[in-house]
N, C-alpha and C positions, 0 to 999 in steps of 0.2 A: 171427614167426608168419605163416603163409600161410593165408589164409581164402578159400574159394571163395564169393563172395557170391551167385553164381548158384545154387549148391547150397543155400545157406541159404534163399533165396527159394523154391526148389522144394520143400524140406521142408515149407513152410508153405502150399503151393498150395491145398489144400482149405479151410484156415482163412481165407486171404485172400479166396477167392471167397465163402465164407459170410458174412464180415463185410461185404463190398461189397454183396452181395444184400440183407442186412438194412438197410443204410444207404439203399440205393436205394428200398427198400419204404416209406420215410418220404417222403411227398410234400411236401417242404419248400420250397414256393413261398410267397413273400411274401403275407400275407393280413392287411392292417392292419384290415380290417373285424372281425376276430376278436381284435384285439390287446388285451392288458392288461399290467399291470406285470410279471407273471410271464412273459409271452410277447409282447414288444413288436412282433414281426413275424409273429405267428400261432403257434398251438400246434404245428403240424407242424414249423415251423422250429426252435422251442425243443426239440421232441422229438429232432430230429437232433443238435442241440448236446449235449443231455443224453446221448444214446446214445454219442457218441464220448468225452465226458468220463468217463462211467461205465465204459466199456470200458477206457480208459486207466488209471483209478484201480485197477481190478481187476488190470491188468497190472503194477502197481507204480509207475506214474508219479505225480508230484505233479500234482494237478489244481486248477484254479481257474475258477470262473464269474465273469465280469465283467458285471454288470448284466443278466444273462439274454440278452445279445446277442452275447457273445464269450466266449472262454475259452482256457485253454492246458493243455497237458500238458508236464511238464518232467522231465528227467533230467540227471545229471552234477553237476559242481561246478566252481567257479572264478569269477573275476570277469567273464570274457568270456562273451558269449551269442550262440549261433547260433540264428537264428529260421527256422522253416519255416512259411510263412504259407499256410493253406488256407481253404477255405470249404465249408460244407455246405448252403447255400441253392442252389436251382436255378431256372431260368426255367420258365415254364409249358410243359406238355407239347405243346400244340398238337394238331392233328388228323392222321389218316392213318397212325398207327403200325401196324406188323405184329404187335407184341406189346404187352402191357400196359406202359406206360412206367414204372410203379412196381412192377414185379415182379422185375426182374433176371434175365430169361430167358437161359440159356446155350444157344447153338446155333452149330454150325459154328465152334467155337473163339472165339466172341465172346460177351461179356456185354452184353446190351441193357438200356437204361434211361436215363431222364432223369438226368443227372449222371454217367453212366458215364465220360465223358472230361472233363467240366467240372462239378464238380471232385471228385466223390466217389471215383472210381477212383484218380486221383493222390493224393488225401488218404489213402486206405487204403494205397497203396503206401508213402507216406512214414511212415505210422504203423507199418507192419510193419518198415520199415527201422530205425526207432527200437527196436522190440521186438527185432530181431536183435542190435543193439549191446548192449542191456541183457541179453538172455538169454545172450550169449556172455561176459558179465561183463568187458567190456573197460574198461580204466581210462581215464577221461576227465579232461582238464585244463581243459575248458570245459563250460558248460551248453548243453543243447539244449532248445529250447522250440518245440513245435508250437502255433502261434497259430491259433485256429479262429474264423473269421468267419461271420456269418449274413446279411449284407446286401450281399454283393459284387455281385450281379446288379442292384442298384438304386443306392443312394446311399452305400454304404460307411460308414453310420453306426456299424457295428460296430467297425471298426478306428479310426475317429475317437475313439470312446468309449474303446476299449482303450488307446490310446497317451496318452490324457489321464491315465490312472491307472497304467499299467504301463511297465516298462522298455523302452527302444528297443534291439533287438539291434545288436551292433556289425557283424555281417554277417548275411545271410539270403537265402533263395531261396523263390520261390513255385512249387510244382509245378502250374502252371495254364496252361500254354501249350505250347511246342514245345521239343524237344531240337535242337541241343546246348545252347547258352546264349544267352538273349536279354538283351542289355545295354542296349537302347534301346527305349523305348515312346513312341508318339506321345501328344501331348496329346489330351484327349477333352472336347468341349464338347457338352452337351445344351441345346437352345434351342427354344422354341416360337415359331413364326411365325404371328401372329394377323392375320386379315383384319379391318381396322378400318373400311373403307368400300368403295364400289364405284360404278362409273359407272351411272347409270340407263339403262334400255332402254325406248324408246317402243313397241317391238313386243311383242305378247302372247307369252308364252313357250309353247313347245310342250310343255315339261315343267317341273315345279317339284320341286326336290330338297328334301326336308324333313329328312332325316337322312343322315349318312354316318359309318360306323365302320370303322376298320381299325387293327390293331396293338395290342400289349399292353405292349411295352417299347421304349425308345429304342434299345437295343442288339440288337434282332432285326429282321430283314427280315420284314414281315408276310406271313403265308401265307393270310390271309382278309380279305375286305372285303365290306361290306354297305351298300346304298343303298336308301332308301325315297323313292318319287317319286309324283307325280300326273302322268299323261300326258294332255295335252289334244288332241294330234294322233293320228295313226294309230298305235296301240300295237303292232299286229301287225308293222308295218314295223320299228319299233325293235327288237322282240324277234328278228325274223329277222336284222337286222343284228348283233345281239348274238351270236347263234349263229355267224354268219360270223366275227365278231371273235375269239371263243374258238377257233374252228377254225384260223383264220389264225395265231394266236399259240400254238397247241398248249396251250391252257389249258382248265380245266374250270370250270363255274359253273352257276348255276341261277336261276330266277325264278318268281314266283308272284304272284297278285293276290288281295287280301283286302280287302273293304269299300272297293273302289275304289282301294286303295293298291297300287302296284307295288313289290315288293321284288326287288332284283337282288343276286346274290351271285357272288363270283369267288374262286377258289382259286389261290394262287400257290405259292411255295416258300420256306420259311423258311431263314435263314442267319444267321450272326453278322454284326453290323454292321461289323466291321473289314474285311470285303470284301463289300460289298453285291452285287457282280456274281455272287457265288456263289448268290444266290437270285433269286426273281421277286417283286417287290413287288406284292401283290394290290391294295392301295389305289391306287397310282399307275396301275396298268393299268386299273382300273375307272373312275377319273376321266378317264383319257385317252379312253376310249370315250364317256363321258357328255358331255364337253365338245363333242362333235361334233353334239349333238342339241338345239339350241335351248333351253337351260336358262334359268331366270329369272335376272335380273341378278346377284343375290348369289352364287348357286351357280355361275353362269357365270364370275364373277371368281375364285372359289375353285378350280374345276376348271381354269380357264385358267392360273392360276399354277402349279399342279402340272404341267400339260402342258408349259409353257414352261421352267420352271426346275428341276423335279425329275425328270421323265421322262429316263431314261438320264443321270442327273445325278450319278453316283457319285463324280466327281472335282471337283464344284463349279464346273465351267467356266462354265455359264450364269449362276450367281450371282456370278461374278467373284472367287471365293475360291480358285481352284486354286493348288496349291503343291507343291513337291517338294524333297527334299534327298538327298544321298548316304548319309546315316546311316540314315534311316527311310523313304524312299520318298515315295509320293504322299499328299496329303490325300485322305481319303475322306468321303463324305456318305451317310447312310442316313436315309430318311424312315420312322421307326419307329412314329409315331402319326399318325393322321388323325381329327379329330373335327369334325363339322358338325351343329349343331342350330340351333334358333331363337335360342339364347342365346350360342353360341360357334362359332367357325370357326378352326381352327388346324392347323398341321403341326408335329409334334414331331420335330426333326432331331437326329441324332447325328453330329457332325463330328469326325473324327480327323485331327489336323494334325501335320506333321513336327516333329522336335526343334528345328530352327532357325527355325521359322515364327513370325512375330510376330503371334499371334492377338489380342493386345490392340489393336494398331493396326488390324488388318483388321476386327475386330468393330465398332469405332467407325465405320469407313467403311461397312460393310455396313448398320448400323442407319440411317444417314442415307440411303443408297441405297434401302433398302426402303420408306422413307416415301413415295417417289415412286410406289410400287406399292400404297399403302394397306396396308402390312404393318408391324406392330410386333413387334420381337424381344424376347422375354423369356428371358434366359439363366437356365437352371435350375442348371447346374453347369459348372465349367471346371477340369478336372484337368490341371495343367501336364505337359509332357513329362518323361521320366525317362531319364537316361543315366549309365552307369558306365563308366569307362575300361577298355577291354579288356585292358590290361597289368597290371591289379591282380592280385596273387598269389591272391586269393580266386577270381577268375574263372579264372585259369590252372589252379588246382586242379580246378575243376569240368570244364574242358575235358579235362584229363588223365584224370579218372575216366571221362568219357564214352568216350574213346578206349579205355581199358583194357577196359571192359565190352562195347563193340560192335565193336572192331577197325576202326572207321571214323574217318576224319579229321573232327575237330570244327571248328566255325567259329562266329563270333559272328553273331547275328541281331538284327534289329529288327522290331517288330511294331506293328500298329495296335491290337491289343487292349490293355486295361488290366488289369494284375494287381496284387495287393497288394505286389509288389516296389517299386512306386513310393512306397509309404508308408514305406519304409525309407531311411535315409541312404545305405546301401550294400547294395542289394538287386538281384537279378536274377530273371528267370523261368527255370526249369530243368525242362523236360519238362512233361507226360509223353507228348506226341504225337511219334512218331518221324518222321524225314524220309521223305517219299514216301508216308506213310500218309494216308488220307482223313480230313479234318477234319469231323467231324459234330457238333461242339458247337452247341447251340441248334437242331439239326435233328431232324426225326422220325427214329425208329429210331437214335437216338444209341447208340453202343456203344464198348467198348474190347476189343481183342484180348487174350485171356487171356495169351498169351506175352509181349505187350508190357507187361501189368500186372506180371508177374513180373520182366521185365527192368528195368522202372523201379524196382521194389523193390530189386533188386540194386545199381543205380546209386546210389540214394539212400543205401543202407547204406554203400557204399564212400565216398561223399562225406562222410557224417557221420564215418566213421572217420578219413579223411584230415584233416578240419578240426578235430576235437576230441579224438581219442584219442592217448594216448602210445604211441609205437612202441618195441617191444623191440629 
């Protein structure tokens, strides 16, 4: 049987776009303040899970809800199981969008919206790939299961819970990164660096910083920062210098005074934490400016640490943790959270380390080293690196399918991002961003090109066919 997977995807163009727009319209951002047993991560996240489970059930798939935080859609028969691991939660939209981030606007061949490329667009592509196989009534000798998570952008509590109760696929892929095939993922550690003490200063401060806020997630470069200060010296001079600083660095910002309190704001550029240099860290830039203006001792120590160890620190060189290997490249560091109040002062760092890097040993060394700088490290999470041998027949099949559908030479990749593939014993990331295309995950005006969405659907359909279907 000869099947044109491209034609099958094209036949469903309007339906694919419609389903993706409807899924994007659900603002499925983690909201634990509104959590309950029915919606542990917030009602919109649960709504997105329900939407896909209900759609799949209507399409004839077997569906299952696991604890209201994960679920799956299944087809086929047999002892072996192919897993397709997706997620329907998204990071916060942030500011500066040209379109409503939760509308799914189609313009100039692109579909805009939070989650368009990470991961609602690829999820819909994989979902329709399964529908194509089912609607063509192709005989399967293995089962295919789309596993749907709802906490991928935070703590992965969804897949942790899921695999406590459900079967581990023998092979699987996550459509949540790049094509062709990603067989290696760096380790990912989130850690809070708390300021515990500081050197007293006998000089009266020119400025006192009361609060500082920047960032919403460890895995995003913050695009906004805000500081509240009392200025005892010439305030006009400080603000003039701030305007010059913004101009020099081609940044935007604002300031205003209310009840004697000066509020300063700075806008940066968001990006995914796996490559912090793609963004501009608003928090680090604002602290860099403030540390030049006679702060009180505590905030001076706080801003000074950021300026010395975190400014231009995406490779961890100043902290002494730089590393690299031939499989997965450089260690990267992102300052995703900055919090400063009367009661707390810390930096939330996202560190992505190479496959062969000994993070356990380095973490112990760093904890001791940071004590000398009055910093206590609190490790929040440490997901170990993931690597599957590129010679595995499963990976070779995916590479072949990619070449069939694109006419381009495929290659094995390694990334700093973390996908659900690492939760599988034999899993890889497989699309949906094509080589040479702009990566706008976690950025404003996130989008997926319609043609790429359809092409990914065709690739996933052929991949499922090759992996689970009997050939005539």
